[in-house]
C-alpha positions, 0 to 999 in steps of 0.5 A: 479234723486233723492238724499238721503244724508247719516247719518247726512248729509243734502241737502240744496238750498241757499235762495237768499238774498234781493237785496235792503237794508232796506234803499232802496239802491240796492246792485249790484251782485258784492258786494253780499255775498253768502246767509247763509240761505237755504231750506232743500231739503233732510235729511239723516237717522240720526246718531247712539249713543253709543248703536247703536240706530238710532238718527234722525235729528232735521231738516226736509225737507222744514225747512229754516235754517241758516248756517255758511259762509264756511259750506258744500260742493257745488255740482251740481245736475240736473243743480242746485247748492246745498250744502251738509252739516252735521247737526252740521254745521246748526246754527238754524231753521228760524221759522215764516218766512212766517207769517212775509212776509205776514204781510209786 
C-alpha cells in the first residue's frame, strides 16, 4: 500500500534515539522519551498562495528532520507506527548526519 499526504502534510518515521548517554550510561526503555527526530517518507504537493499558484514544500523524501514533542498525528500503516504532520510543525532539517557518523 502506498500513501501520499495531501497539501502541506508530511509522512515521517521516528528515528530511534541512542540507548546510551555520552558518558556511557545505558538508558532503560521506561525512562526514554519518544524521539523528536525523524525521516521524511512522503510529502504532499504543497500549498497554494493567494494567486492560486502551487508552492512546493521545503522538505523532500529522505530528509532527516527535527520536530516538536507534540507534533503530528500518530498513524499505523503497514504495521509501522508513523507520524503525519504539517510542514509548519517541522523545526528544521538535520544536515551532515551521515558524515558525522562516518567520522566517529
